[in-house]
C-alpha positions in Angstrom: -24.2 9.6 14.5 -25.5 7.1 17.1 -29.3 7.3 17.1 -30.0 6.2 20.8 -30.3 9.1 23.1 -27.3 8.5 25.4 -27.7 10.8 28.3 -24.8 11.3 30.5 -26.4 9.5 33.4 -26.8 6.4 31.1 -23.1 6.5 30.0 -22.2 6.6 33.7 -24.4 3.6 34.3 -22.7 1.8 31.5 -19.2 2.3 32.8 -17.7 0.9 35.7 -16.8 4.3 37.1 -14.9 5.3 40.3 -16.9 8.4 40.7 -19.2 10.6 38.7 -19.4 14.3 39.1 -22.5 15.7 37.0 -22.6 19.5 36.6 -25.2 19.5 33.8 -27.5 17.4 31.7 -26.1 16.3 28.4 -27.0 14.1 25.6 -23.8 12.4 24.1 -23.7 11.9 20.2 -20.0 12.0 19.6 -16.9 10.3 21.4 -13.9 12.5 21.0 -10.2 11.7 21.7 -8.5 14.6 20.1 -9.2 18.1 21.5 -8.6 19.7 18.1 -11.3 17.6 16.2 -14.4 18.7 17.7 -17.4 18.7 15.6 -20.4 18.9 18.1 -19.0 20.3 21.4 -22.4 20.1 23.4 -23.0 16.5 22.4 -19.3 15.2 22.7 -17.8 13.2 25.3 -13.9 13.5 25.5 -11.8 10.5 26.4 -8.4 11.4 28.0 -6.5 8.5 26.8 -3.0 7.8 28.0 -0.4 6.6 25.3 2.5 8.4 23.7 1.0 11.6 24.9 -1.3 11.7 28.1 -4.7 12.9 26.9 -5.3 14.6 30.4 -2.9 17.4 29.2 -5.5 18.3 26.6 -8.5 18.5 28.9 -8.0 22.4 28.8 -8.0 22.5 25.0 -11.1 20.4 24.9 -12.7 22.7 27.6 -11.8 25.6 25.5 -13.3 24.0 22.4 -16.6 23.7 24.2 -16.8 20.2 25.5 -18.4 19.9 29.1 -18.3 16.0 29.4 -15.0 14.1 30.2 -13.9 10.6 30.9 -10.6 10.6 32.8 -8.4 8.3 35.0 -6.4 10.9 36.9 -8.6 12.1 39.8 -6.4 15.4 40.1 -8.3 16.8 37.1 -11.7 16.1 38.5 -12.1 19.5 40.4 -10.4 21.7 37.6 -13.7 22.1 35.6 -16.6 22.7 38.0 -19.3 23.1 35.4 -18.2 19.9 33.6 -19.5 16.4 33.8 -16.5 14.2 35.0 -16.6 10.5 34.9 -13.6 8.9 36.8 -12.6 5.5 35.4 -9.8 2.9 36.1 -9.0 2.6 32.4 -10.2 5.2 29.9 -9.5 3.2 26.8 -11.6 0.3 28.3 -14.3 2.7 28.9 -14.3 3.9 25.2 -14.5 0.2 24.1 -17.2 -0.7 26.6 -19.4 2.1 25.1 -18.9 1.0 21.6 -19.5 -2.8 22.5 -22.9 -1.8 24.1 -23.9 0.4 20.9 -23.1 -2.5 18.6 -25.5 -4.9 20.7 -28.4 -2.5 20.2 -28.5 -3.2 16.5 -29.3 -6.4 14.7 -27.7 -5.8 11.4 -25.4 -7.8 8.9 -21.7 -6.7 9.6 -18.8 -7.3 7.5 -15.5 -7.7 9.5 -12.3 -7.3 7.5 -8.8 -8.1 8.5 -5.4 -9.0 6.9 -2.0 -7.6 6.6 -2.7 -5.6 3.2 -5.8 -4.5 1.4 -8.2 -4.1 4.3 -9.2 -0.4 3.6 -9.3 -0.8 -0.1 -11.6 -3.8 0.1 -13.9 -2.0 2.7 -14.2 1.0 0.5 -14.9 -1.1 -2.8 -17.3 -3.2 -1.0 -19.1 0.1 0.0 -19.2 1.2 -3.6 -20.6 -2.2 -4.7 -23.3 -2.5 -1.9 -24.3 1.1 -1.4 -27.2 0.6 -3.8 -28.7 -2.1 -1.8 -27.9 -1.0 1.8 -27.6 2.0 4.1 -24.1 1.4 5.1 -21.9 2.5 8.1 -18.2 1.9 7.6 -15.0 2.8 9.3 -13.9 6.2 8.2 -10.4 6.0 6.3 -8.3 3.4 8.1 -9.8 3.5 11.5 -8.9 -0.2 12.6 -7.0 0.0 15.8 -8.0 -0.4 19.4 -9.1 3.2 19.4 -10.3 3.5 15.8 -12.6 0.5 16.0 -14.7 1.6 18.9 -15.0 5.1 17.4 -16.3 3.6 14.0 -18.7 1.1 15.8 -20.1 3.9 17.9 -21.7 5.6 14.8 -23.9 2.6 14.1 -27.6 3.8 14.2 -31.0 2.6 13.7 -31.1 3.6 10.0 -28.1 1.5 9.0 -28.8 -1.7 7.3 -25.1 -3.0 6.9 -21.9 -2.4 8.6 -18.4 -2.7 7.2 -15.5 -2.3 9.6 -11.9 -3.3 9.3 -9.7 -4.4 12.3 -5.8 -4.1 12.5 -3.6 -5.6 15.1 0.1 -5.3 15.8 0.7 -7.9 18.5 -0.8 -10.8 20.2 -4.0 -10.7 22.3 -5.5 -7.5 20.6 -8.1 -9.1 18.3 -10.4 -10.6 21.1 -11.3 -7.0 21.9 -11.9 -6.0 18.5 -14.1 -9.1 17.8 -16.2 -8.3 20.6 -16.8 -4.7 19.7 -17.3 -5.4 15.8 -19.3 -8.7 16.3 -19.1 -9.4 12.4 -21.7 -11.7 11.1 -19.6 -12.2 7.8 -15.7 -12.3 7.9 -13.4 -11.4 5.1 -9.7 -12.3 5.2 -7.5 -10.1 2.8 -3.9 -10.7 1.9 -1.8 -12.1 5.0 1.8 -10.8 4.3 4.8 -9.7 6.2 3.3 -6.5 7.2 3.0 -5.6 10.9 4.8 -8.8 11.8 7.0 -7.2 14.4 4.6 -8.2 17.4 4.4 -11.8 16.6 6.9 -14.6 16.9 5.8 -16.2 13.7 3.5 -15.9 10.6 1.3 -18.6 11.9 0.8 -16.9 15.4 -0.2 -13.7 13.4 -2.7 -15.7 11.4 -4.4 -17.2 14.5 -4.6 -13.9 16.0 -6.2 -12.4 12.9 -8.8 -15.3 12.8 -10.1 -14.4 16.2 -12.1 -11.7 14.5 -14.3 -14.4 12.9 -14.8 -16.7 15.7 -18.7 -16.2 15.7 -19.4 -15.4 12.0 -22.1 -17.3 10.0 -19.9 -16.9 7.0 -16.0 -16.7 6.5 -14.5 -15.8 3.0 -10.9 -16.6 2.6 -8.1 -17.6 0.3 -6.6 -21.0 1.2 -3.2 -19.6 0.3 -3.5 -17.2 3.3 -4.7 -19.8 5.9 -1.7 -22.3 5.5 -1.1 -23.9 8.8 -4.6 -23.9 9.8 -6.7 -27.1 9.1 -9.9 -26.4 7.2 -11.9 -28.0 10.0 -10.3 -25.5 12.3 -11.2 -22.3 10.3 -13.7 -20.1 12.0 -17.3 -19.5 10.8 -20.3 -21.7 10.3 -20.1 -21.6 6.5 -17.0 -20.9 4.3 -16.5 -19.6 0.9 -13.1 -19.8 -0.7 -11.2 -18.3 -3.6 -7.9 -19.3 -4.9 -5.3 -18.7 -7.8 -3.7 -22.1 -7.1 -6.2 -24.8 -6.0 -9.7 -26.0 -6.0 -12.2 -23.5 -4.3 -15.6 -22.2 -4.5 -14.2 -19.5 -6.8 -11.2 -20.9 -8.7 -9.3 -18.4 -10.7 -8.5 -19.8 -14.1 -6.5 -17.1 -15.7 -6.1 -13.4 -15.8 -5.6 -11.5 -18.9 -4.6 -7.6 -19.1 -6.6 -5.5 -21.5 -5.8 -1.9 -22.0 -5.0 -1.0 -18.5 -7.7 -3.4 -17.0 -7.7 -7.1 -16.2 -10.1 -9.7 -17.5 -10.5 -12.5 -14.9 -12.0 -16.0 -15.8 -13.0 -18.5 -12.9 -14.9 -21.5 -12.3 -18.0 -21.1 -9.9 -20.5 -24.0 -9.1 -19.3 -26.0 -11.9 -19.6 -23.1 -14.5 -17.0 -20.8 -16.0 -17.8 -17.2 -15.1 -15.9 -13.9 -15.8 -15.5 -10.4 -14.5 -13.7 -7.2 -15.6 -11.5 -5.5 -13.0 -10.8 -1.9 -14.0 -7.2 -1.9 -12.7 -4.0 -3.1 -13.8 -1.8 -3.6 -10.8 -1.4 -6.9 -9.0 -2.8 -5.6 -5.5 -5.9 -4.0 -7.1 -6.5 -7.3 -9.0 -6.4 -9.4 -5.8 -8.5 -7.0 -3.9 -11.0 -7.1 -6.7 -11.2 -10.6 -6.6 -11.8 -10.7 -2.8 -14.8 -8.2 -3.5 -15.8 -10.6 -6.3 -15.9 -13.6 -4.0 -17.7 -11.6 -1.4 -20.6 -10.5 -3.8 -20.9 -14.2 -4.9 -20.9 -15.4 -1.3 -23.6 -12.9 -0.5 -25.9 -14.4 -3.4 -25.2 -12.0 -6.1 -25.5 -13.6 -9.6 -22.2 -13.6 -11.7 -23.6 -11.3 -14.2 -24.6 -8.7 -11.5 -21.2 -9.0 -9.8 -19.4 -8.6 -13.0 -21.5 -5.5 -13.9 -20.7 -3.7 -10.6 -17.0 -4.8 -10.5 -16.4 -3.2 -13.9 -17.7 0.2 -12.4 -15.3 0.2 -9.6 -13.3 3.4 -9.1 -10.0 4.0 -7.5 -10.0 4.8 -3.9 -7.8 7.8 -2.8 -7.3 7.5 0.8 -5.1 10.5 1.2 -5.5 14.2 1.0 -3.4 15.9 -1.5 -2.0 19.2 -0.6 -0.3 21.1 -3.6 0.2 24.8 -4.9 -2.6 26.4 -6.7 -3.1 29.4 -8.9 -2.7 33.1 -7.5 -0.7 32.0 -4.6 -3.2 29.6 -3.4 -2.9 26.1 -1.5 -5.1 23.3 -2.8 -6.3 20.4 -0.6 -7.6 17.8 -3.2 -10.2 15.1 -1.9 -12.1 15.3 -5.1 -13.1 11.6 -5.1 -15.3 11.3 -1.9 -17.7 13.0 0.1 -19.3 11.9 3.4 -19.7 13.7 6.7 -16.9 11.6 8.5 -14.3 12.2 5.8 -15.4 16.0 5.6 -14.7 16.5 9.3 -11.2 15.0 8.6 -10.5 17.1 5.7 -11.7 20.2 7.5 -9.2 19.4 10.3 -6.5 19.1 7.7 -7.7 22.6 6.3 -7.5 24.1 9.7 -3.8 23.0 10.1 -3.0 25.2 7.2 -2.1 28.8 8.3 -0.3 30.0 5.2 -3.3 31.9 3.8 -5.7 34.3 5.6 -8.8 32.7 3.9 -10.2 29.2 4.0 -12.5 28.1 1.2 -14.5 24.9 0.8 -15.7 23.4 -2.6 -18.3 20.9 -1.7 -20.6 18.7 -3.7 -23.8 17.2 -2.6 -23.4 14.4 0.0 -25.8 11.4 -0.6 -26.7 8.1 1.0 -26.4 9.4 4.6 -30.0 8.3 5.6 -30.5 11.9 6.9 -32.9 14.5 5.5 -31.3 17.5 3.6 -32.3 19.8 6.3 -30.7 17.7 9.0 -27.6 16.9 6.9 -26.7 20.5 5.8 -27.6 22.0 9.0 -24.9 19.6 10.6 -22.5 20.6 7.8 -23.3 24.5 8.4 -22.6 23.9 12.1 -19.3 22.0 11.2 -18.1 24.8 8.8 -18.8 27.5 11.4 -17.0 25.6 14.2 -14.0 25.0 11.7 -14.1 28.6 10.8 -14.3 28.2 7.0 -14.7 31.7 5.3 -16.2 30.7 2.0 -18.4 27.8 0.7 -18.9 27.1 -2.9 -21.6 24.3 -3.1 -22.1 22.2 -6.2 -25.3 20.0 -6.4 -29.0 20.5 -6.3 -29.6 19.4 -2.7 -26.6 21.6 -1.1 -28.1 24.4 -3.4 -31.5 24.0 -2.0 -30.1 24.3 1.6 -28.2 27.5 0.7 -30.3 29.6 3.6 -28.7 27.3 6.4 -25.1 28.6 5.8 -23.9 31.7 7.5 -20.9 32.5 5.6 -19.9 33.7 2.1 -21.5 31.4 -0.4 -21.8 30.6 -4.0 -23.8 27.7 -5.5 -24.0 25.8 -8.7 -26.5 23.1 -10.0 -23.6 21.0 -11.2 -19.9 20.9 -11.9 -20.4 22.2 -15.4 -21.9 25.2 -14.0 -18.8 25.9 -11.8 -16.5 25.4 -14.8 -18.5 27.9 -17.0 -18.4 30.5 -14.2 -14.7 30.0 -13.4 -13.2 32.8 -15.4 -15.2 35.3 -13.5 -14.7 33.8 -10.0 -11.6 35.2 -7.9 -9.3 32.8 -6.1 -6.1 34.5 -4.4 -4.1 33.8 -1.4 -6.4 31.3 0.1 -6.4 27.7 1.2 -9.1 25.8 -0.9 -10.3 22.4 0.0 -12.0 20.4 -2.9 -14.3 17.9 -1.6 -16.6 16.0 -3.9 -18.5 12.7 -4.6 -17.0 10.8 -7.4 -19.9 11.3 -9.6 -19.4 15.2 -9.6 -16.0 14.7 -11.3 -14.4 17.3 -9.1 -10.9 16.4 -10.7 -12.1 18.9 -13.4 -12.3 21.7 -10.8 -8.8 20.7 -9.3 -7.3 21.1 -12.6 -8.5 24.5 -13.1 -7.4 25.7 -9.7 -4.1 23.8 -9.2 -0.6 24.9 -10.7 0.5 22.5 -13.4 2.8 20.0 -11.9 6.2 19.2 -13.4 6.3 15.6 -14.3 9.0 15.2 -11.7 7.4 15.4 -8.3 8.5 14.8 -4.6 5.7 13.3 -2.9 5.8 13.8 0.9 3.7 11.7 3.1 2.7 13.9 6.3 1.4 11.0 8.1 4.7 9.2 8.0 6.5 12.2 9.1 3.9 12.5 12.0 4.6 8.9 12.7 8.3 9.2 13.0 7.8 12.2 15.4 5.7 9.9 17.6 8.4 7.1 17.2 10.9 9.5 18.9 8.6 10.9 21.4 7.9 7.3 22.6 11.6 7.0 23.5 11.6 10.3 25.7 11.1 10.6 29.4 8.0 12.5 30.6 8.3 16.2 30.2 11.2 16.2 27.8 10.5 18.7 25.0 11.1 18.4 21.3 12.7 20.9 19.1 12.1 20.0 15.3 14.8 20.9 12.8 13.3 22.5 9.6 16.2 24.2 8.2 17.2 23.9 4.5 13.6 23.8 3.3 12.9 21.1 6.1 15.6 18.7 4.7 14.3 19.6 1.1 10.7 18.3 1.9 9.1 21.7 2.3 8.6 24.9 4.4 5.3 25.9 6.0 3.8 22.4 4.9 6.0 20.7 7.3 6.0 23.4 10.0 2.2 23.4 10.0 2.0 19.8 10.6 4.7 20.1 13.6 2.9 23.0 15.0 -0.3 20.9 14.9 1.3 18.1 16.8 2.6 20.5 19.5 6.4 20.2 19.1 7.9 22.8 21.4 10.4 24.5 19.1 11.3 24.8 15.4 14.8 25.6 14.3 16.1 27.1 11.1 19.6 27.9 9.7 18.9 31.5 8.9 16.6 34.3 9.8 14.9 34.4 6.2 13.7 30.9 6.6 12.2 31.9 10.0 10.6 34.9 8.6 9.0 32.9 5.8 7.5 30.6 8.5 6.2 33.6 10.5 4.5 35.0 7.3 2.8 31.5 6.7 1.2 31.8 10.0 3.5 29.8 12.3 3.3 31.1 15.8 5.4 28.8 17.9 8.9 29.6 19.1 11.5 29.5 16.3 15.3 29.3 16.8 17.7 30.8 14.4 20.8 28.9 14.3 23.1 31.2 12.3 21.9 34.8 12.9 23.9 37.5 11.3 24.1 41.0 12.8 22.4 42.5 9.7 19.4 40.2 10.4 18.9 41.4 14.0 16.2 43.9 13.1 14.1 41.1 11.2 14.7 38.7 14.2 13.3 41.0 16.5 10.5 42.1 14.4 9.2 38.7 13.6 9.9 37.5 17.1 12.6 34.9 16.3 15.1 33.6 18.8 19.0 33.8 18.0 21.5 31.3 18.6 24.5 33.2 20.2 27.7 31.4 20.0 30.5 33.7 20.9 31.1 36.8 23.0 31.0 39.3 19.9 27.7 38.3 18.7 26.4 38.2 22.3 27.3 41.7 23.0 26.2 42.7 19.5 22.8 41.6 20.1 22.6 43.0 23.5 23.5 46.3 22.1 21.0 46.1 19.6 18.0 44.6 21.1 15.5 47.3 22.3 13.7 45.4 24.8 14.1 43.5 28.1 14.4 39.6 28.6 14.6 38.9 24.9 14.9 35.1 24.4 18.3 33.9 23.3 20.0 30.6 23.0 23.6 29.9 23.8 25.7 27.5 21.9 28.5 25.6 23.8 31.2 23.9 21.9 31.9 20.5 23.4 33.8 18.9 20.7 32.2 19.8 17.4 34.6 22.6 17.0 32.3 24.6 14.6 30.5 27.2 16.5 30.0 27.8 20.3 31.4 29.1 23.4 34.2 27.0 24.9 35.0 26.4 28.6 37.7 29.1 28.8 35.1 31.5 27.4 32.9 31.0 30.7 34.2 33.8 32.7 33.6 36.4 30.2 30.2 35.0 29.2 28.9 34.8 32.8 30.1 38.6 33.4 28.3 39.7 30.3 25.1 37.8 31.3 25.1 39.1 34.8 25.4 42.7 33.6 22.4 42.8 31.5 18.6 42.3 31.6 18.1 42.8 27.9 18.4 39.1 27.1 17.1 36.2 28.8 18.7 32.7 28.2 15.9 30.5 26.9 18.1 27.4 26.5 21.8 26.4 26.6 22.8 23.7 24.1 25.5 21.7 22.6 25.8 19.2 19.6 26.9 15.6 19.7 29.4 14.8 16.9 29.2 11.0 16.9 26.0 9.9 18.5 25.2 7.4 15.9 28.4 5.2 16.3 29.5 2.9 19.0 33.2 3.8 18.4 32.5 7.4 19.6 30.4 6.5 22.7 33.1 7.5 25.2 33.4 10.8 23.5 29.7 11.2 23.6 29.9 10.6 27.4 32.6 13.1 27.5 30.7 15.7 25.7 27.5 15.3 28.0 29.7 15.6 31.1 31.5 18.7 29.9 28.1 20.3 28.6 26.5 19.6 32.0 29.3 21.3 33.7 29.2 24.4 31.6 25.4 24.7 31.6 25.4 24.3 35.6 28.0 27.1 35.7 25.6 29.2 33.9 22.7 28.3 35.8 24.6 29.3 39.1 24.8 32.9 37.7 21.4 33.2 36.4 18.4 33.7 38.6 15.9 31.7 36.4 15.9 28.3 34.8 16.5 27.5 31.2 16.1 24.7 28.9 19.3 22.3 28.5 19.6 20.2 25.3 22.4 18.1 23.6 20.7 15.1 21.9 20.3 14.9 18.2 18.3 12.3 16.3 20.7 9.6 16.9 21.3 10.6 20.5 17.5 9.8 21.1 17.9 6.4 19.6 21.2 5.4 21.3 21.8 7.7 24.3 18.8 8.0 26.7 21.0 9.7 29.4 21.5 12.8 27.0 17.8 13.7 26.9 18.1 16.4 29.6 15.2 19.0 29.2 14.8 18.8 25.3 16.1 16.9 22.4 16.6 18.0 18.7 15.1 15.9 16.0 16.1 16.5 12.5 16.7 13.7 9.7 15.0 11.2 12.0 11.7 13.0 11.1 12.2 12.2 7.5 13.0 8.6 8.0 16.6 8.3 8.4 18.6 7.6 11.6 22.1 6.4 11.3 22.0 5.1 15.1 19.1 2.7 13.9 19.8 -0.4 12.0 18.1 -0.2 8.6 16.1 2.7 10.2 14.0 0.2 12.1 10.9 1.7 13.2 10.8 4.7 10.9 8.6 5.3 7.9 9.6 6.7 4.5 8.5 10.1 4.2 9.6 11.2 0.6 9.2 9.5 -2.8 10.7 11.3 -5.8 9.2 10.1 -9.1 9.3 11.3 -12.7 8.1 9.9 -16.2 9.4 8.7 -19.5 9.6 11.4 -22.2 10.6 9.2 -25.1 11.8 5.4 -25.8 14.4 4.7 -28.4 15.9 1.5 -29.9 19.8 1.6 -29.9 21.7 -0.3 -32.3 24.7 -2.3 -31.3 27.8 -0.1 -30.5 25.9 3.1 -30.8 26.5 5.6 -28.1 24.3 7.5 -25.8 24.6 11.2 -24.4 27.2 13.8 -24.1 30.8 12.8 -24.7 29.4 9.6 -26.1 30.0 8.0 -22.6 26.9 5.8 -22.8 27.4 2.5 -24.6 25.0 -0.6 -25.2 27.5 -2.9 -27.1 24.8 -5.4 -28.1 22.2 -2.6 -28.6 18.9 -2.5 -26.7 16.2 0.0 -25.6 16.7 3.5 -23.7 14.2 5.5 -22.0 14.7 9.1 -21.5 13.2 10.6 -18.3 12.5 14.0 -17.1 15.1 14.6 -14.2 18.6 15.7 -14.4 21.4 17.4 -12.2 19.4 20.7 -12.0 16.6 18.8 -10.4 19.2 17.3 -7.8 19.9 14.1 -9.6 23.6 14.2 -9.3 25.9 13.7 -12.3 27.7 11.1 -10.1 24.8 8.7 -11.0 25.8 8.5 -14.5 27.2 5.7 -16.5 25.3 3.0 -14.7 26.2 4.1 -11.2 22.7 4.9 -10.5 19.4 2.9 -10.8 15.6 3.7 -11.0 12.6 1.7 -10.7 10.2 1.2 -13.6 7.3 -1.3 -13.0 9.2 -2.7 -10.1 12.4 -3.4 -12.1 15.6 -1.8 -11.4 17.1 -0.2 -14.5 20.6 1.4 -14.6 21.6 4.8 -16.1 23.1 5.0 -19.4 25.6 7.9 -20.2 26.0 11.1 -18.5 23.3 12.8 -16.4 22.2 15.8 -18.2 21.0 19.2 -16.9 17.0 18.2 -17.2 17.0 14.7 -18.1 18.8 11.4 -18.1 18.8 8.0 -20.0 18.0 4.6 -18.5 18.7 1.2 -20.0 15.1 -0.6 -20.3 16.0 -3.3 -22.5 13.5 -6.1 -22.3 10.9 -4.0 -20.6 7.6 -3.1 -22.0 7.6 0.7 -21.4 6.2 3.7 -23.0 6.1 7.5 -23.0 4.3 8.7 -19.9 5.3 5.6 -17.7 6.1 6.4 -14.1 9.6 6.1 -12.9 10.7 6.1 -9.2 14.0 7.8 -8.3 13.7 6.8 -4.6 11.0 5.3 -2.4 10.9 2.8 0.4 12.4 0.2 -1.9 15.0 2.2 -3.7 16.0 4.0 -0.6 17.8 7.4 -0.3 20.3 5.4 2.0 21.0 3.2 -1.1 21.2 6.2 -3.4 23.9 7.7 -1.2 25.8 4.6 -0.9 26.1 4.6 -4.5 27.8 8.0 -5.0 29.7 7.9 -1.4 27.5 10.6 0.4 24.9 10.7 3.1 21.1 10.7 2.9 21.1 14.4 4.0 22.7 15.3 0.8 20.4 13.3 -1.5 17.3 14.8 0.1 18.3 18.5 0.4 19.7 18.4 -3.1 16.2 17.9 -4.6 15.8 21.2 -6.5 13.0 23.5 -5.5 11.9 23.5 -9.0 10.7 19.9 -8.3 7.1 20.3 -7.3 6.3 19.1 -3.7 2.9 17.3 -3.3 1.8 16.5 0.3 -0.3 13.6 1.3 -2.2 13.3 4.4 -4.7 10.7 5.5 
């Protein structure tokens, strides 16, 4: 936390405020932008930021969570909280940035500023590993590098810190000056400058010039000439320069790189001598990021021998939380490679999203190198666990064990990880969500293996951040006040059940929609409390629908009357489906008189919404028909509204409707496949992120002689012979038989390889001739390069079918940053 005593009066003086209503004294320690992530309510200042969602809408939530100090820009909210401190400003984001900039100026410490297109976060985390022995480091948590993330990070600088490491990311012109003024780096590091995040720039050169603004006042600039092409060396920022290069003469000139047993030996020329280092990774990106760290250590004055010794001990950085199934009906959140107070708060927030189990357990190691005494540190953690409603703590390490008296919850402590493992058979884990959070030296991966279910080698990885990003993409297209219904039918398009619903509930979508009652019941049992629409209710399921407070779609007079006869209470919410052209389900215009009569004669049901379905919203050739549908729907919905003495929600727009038909938004939109990264109304799904990656492994590698056949029916044939790899996925996993005999491809080591022969039930064969592959190597079935859309084209289907066909025997693993 920030060490300076920032009183609310002091902060009011620092900001150019329009008015200041002080209700109570407060010392501000935390700046908060999310009402759900409150650690220290008494010491928090909430900023009502306006963006895709208006932060003023969450003032009530922040207030309910104990916060009593707010920065707002909408004066209408000033009098709603009489016992709160209200700072009214013109621009809330500017106020946040102003405070961070002021805090940075208080401290005279070395600060490394990092920017680039790729590798910023990894380089930051590795430099932390490399330099932590010599400095008390403050760094950006995770990838906090935006106009909001940077000030939140820099605010945390305190008097005990001796080095700062902050990353800065930009997406358009004229953003970097603000970040540079906040970070004020003394040393600048430029990472790989590629094509990522290029949409907001007219050219690669313009993007480079914008990024270099971060380093305008640095004493030292570390860079590769390959990434500064177009800028003359004399125009580079920084008083001094340190260069590294694969191609040309530089301060650190890479001579060659040699792979050795999954690592890479690197030899280079430095100050006229050849030096070496061993980077403990094999992939190209990690090697480059390692060389950037090597250059930084040398530029900072470390000897080549010291740098080599430290680089060899680098450990892989896991930037994502991993949610997976555990033993005895548990859910496991695996964050077993890092432990610090900032990432603990983020992980606990993710733990709080999970509602599928009644109990929340944290397995936590000692947290070191914080600059705080054990009493201060573990008192803060105890308060955090209480606020996040953690039920049980299992502490591992001598320091947390010595602080046992500070924790007011169910606790168990162990001196070390081995002690936990030895006691594991006598420990009871059942029907709970378990967060595993440990510093790398505690080797908590050993604990994760004990409590997690063994994962099939074929895995569907689901990126929850990408899904949330796609939700925000569509929300950004909506008019103010338009609600969102998220489609989670068919196991959330094959991506999961409560795992997806929990995230959508956390991000405050207004409705969920499922196909059948049992899907909705499963979500209710998993703790989902928000409204759930059942799109295909059966009379036999009415009892369960009412018992679990689900809301049925009623699509003809028979089922409407049947539900009215069944429902035991008044004003039960129902949804009326109108057929405007799909001709699948729904009331048609001639049905209106009987429908209106039935509705006017009962008080047992209340129409929550009236809706229809666009049949061709993704294609321009159907635009006239789409307009016809919208007009017809409005006519029917208005007729229903004239009979009812209350308002209801109207909705007709689907995923592609949001993209292409803003006039169809009405009161609510339904977003389905778009959440998972596919929208036929968008060219190449532009703006959407890939959510799901399906991967498997090689079981065996075989050499095939010329003219030998492969697989059932002898359909596979390599006329010149070659090498085949058998992989662990077949049609029972959802990989269609239509992909056989070379129709389908998979990715191995970045290379596309075709199928050979027919697809078997549990496996298939690939032609890997010419590739150096072995048993256990990873194989990508689809990802952001080999896309689901491409697979669909190969067998003449649609992305929906590819995604929903992934069998439930394929384990899902969920990642969240």
